[in-house]
N, C-alpha and C positions, 0 to 999 in steps of 0.2 A: 246418291253416289258420292263418294269421297274423292276429293282431288288428291293426287299424290304429292307429297312434300319431299323435298330433298332431305337426306339424312342430316342430323344436327352435326355441327362442326364445333371443335373446341378452339377458342381464341387463345392465342399465345401472345404474351406481352414480353418483348425482349428489349433489353437496354444494351446497346452496343458497348457501353462503357463498363459493364459488369461481366465477369466470367460466368459461364453457365452454372446453374444451381448444382451444388454438390461438387464443384471442381476446386473450390478453395475454402479455407476457413473463413469465418465471419470477419476476423480482424484483418485478413489480407484483402478483403473486398472493400474495406473502408479507406478513406483518406488516411495517410500515415499518421497525421496528428490525432485524428479521431480514434484510430486504432490504438495508438499509444495511450490515449486517455481512457479508453475502454479497459485496456490491460491494467493501467494504474488503479482504476476504480475496482476492478476485480480483485487485485492484490489487496487493495485497501479494505474491501469488504471481508476478505478472509482474515486480514489483520484485526479488524473489529471483532470478529468471532473469537480469535485467539485472545485479544485484549479483554473482552468481557468475560470470556470463559475463565481465564486465569484470575481476573478480578473477583468474580463470584466464588470460585473455588477457595480463594484466600479469605473472602469475607464470610463464607459459611464454615470455614475450617480454622486454620491456625491464627488468622487475624480477625476472627469474629469478635464482637463486643463481649461475649461470654468467655472467650478464651483468655488464658493468662500467659500465652507465649509472647515474649518480647514486651512484658510489662502489663499493667492493668488498664491502660487507657485505650480508647477506640483508635484503631490504626487504619482508618479508611484511606488516608492519603498514602500510607506505606503500601497498602494493597494496590492502589492505583499506580504507583511508581513501579512496583515489581511487574505488574501486568503490562504496563507500557513498555518496559525494557524487553520483556519476552517477545512482544509483538513487533518491536523495532528490529530485533535480530531476525525474526521471520521475514519481515518486509524487506530488509536488505538482501537477504538470500533470494527472495522472489523477484524483486525489482531488478537485481543484477542479472539474474538468469533469464528473465522473460520480458518485463516491461521495457527496460532500457538496454536490452542486449544489443551489442554492436555500437553503443554510444558512449562507451567508457573512454575517459581521457586521463584517468589516474591508475596507478598500480593498485591492486586490491587493498593493501594496508592503508594507503593514503585515502582511498575511496571510502573505506570503512570509517576512518577518523572523521572525514567530512560528513558522512552520513550520520554519525553519532552526534556531531555538533548541531546539524540541522534538526535532528530528532530531539536533542536536548532542549532546544528552544520550544519545539512543539510539545514536549513533555511538560515543560513549565506552564504552558497554556492549559494543557489537559488537567494537570494536578491542581493548578490554580483555580480552574473552574469548579472542580470537586470541592476544594477547600472553602471557596467562597460560599457555595451552596450548603455544604454540610456544617461548617463551623460559623460562617458569617451570617447566613440566613436561617440557620436552624432546621434545614430540611434534612433530617437524619434518618429517614426510613430507607430501606434497601431500594425501593422504587425510585426515590429521589436521587440516591447515590448513582443509580444506573442512568437516570435522565441527565444528570449533570455530567456523568462520564461520557455519554453520547454527544452532548453539546461540546464538550472539550475535544473529543475526537474530531468532530466536524470542523471546528476552528483550527485544530492542529493539521488537518488534512490539507487545507488551503496553503498553509505555511510550508508544509512538506513538499508539495508539488512544485511550488515556485522555487524553493531551495534546491531540490533535486535537479531541476532543469538548469538553474543558473550556475550551481557550483559542483554538483556531484556527477551527474550523468549527461551533462549538456553535450551537444554535438561536438565531436573532436575536430580540432582545426589542424592545419598542416604541421604544426609543431607539437602535436599531442604526444603524450607519453604512451609508448606501446604497452599493451597488456603484458603482464609478466610471462604468459605462455608464449608470446611471440618473441621475447627477448633472446632466448638461445638460438632460435632459427635465424633471427636477424643478424646476430654476431657471426654465425657460421657463413652467411652469404657475403658479409662485408669482407671477411678474410680471404675469400676465394678470388 
């Protein structure tokens, strides 16, 4: 004879500090700083795809060693600079609209200039890494060009995050410049 057992129950683990599953996006459940870092890294990863995609298209196409566009010499650093510039513009658009949304303290034109200055320094690190590996160390294969490109991107990423937080998108203070879209509304309310 079998003893009767109670039906199985499902254990639920709930954390009172988290919203119910499915009620919020992953980035809204995280600590704000961690969520910002996750967004920064997501945009950065997309930027790496853009950067390496453009770099390889140029290295296999108009700036390949066999090509005679823009001279007869190997133009690996030129390809790196063009690829980095394209990914920098993509990153400004994505960081401005998603990663650091609501943290703007400059008008868009000033913000872009600061963004370009920070990225200019990071670009020098990236291109310098490729130049040292390709021309200085003689690691001239496409594989080594990509490895050195990734190393430069990694070093530049650290410089970018610090620069963005300190000078471009840092938290606005009481005397912060209003976003250009708020300026007409603000002038209209002051006159009333």
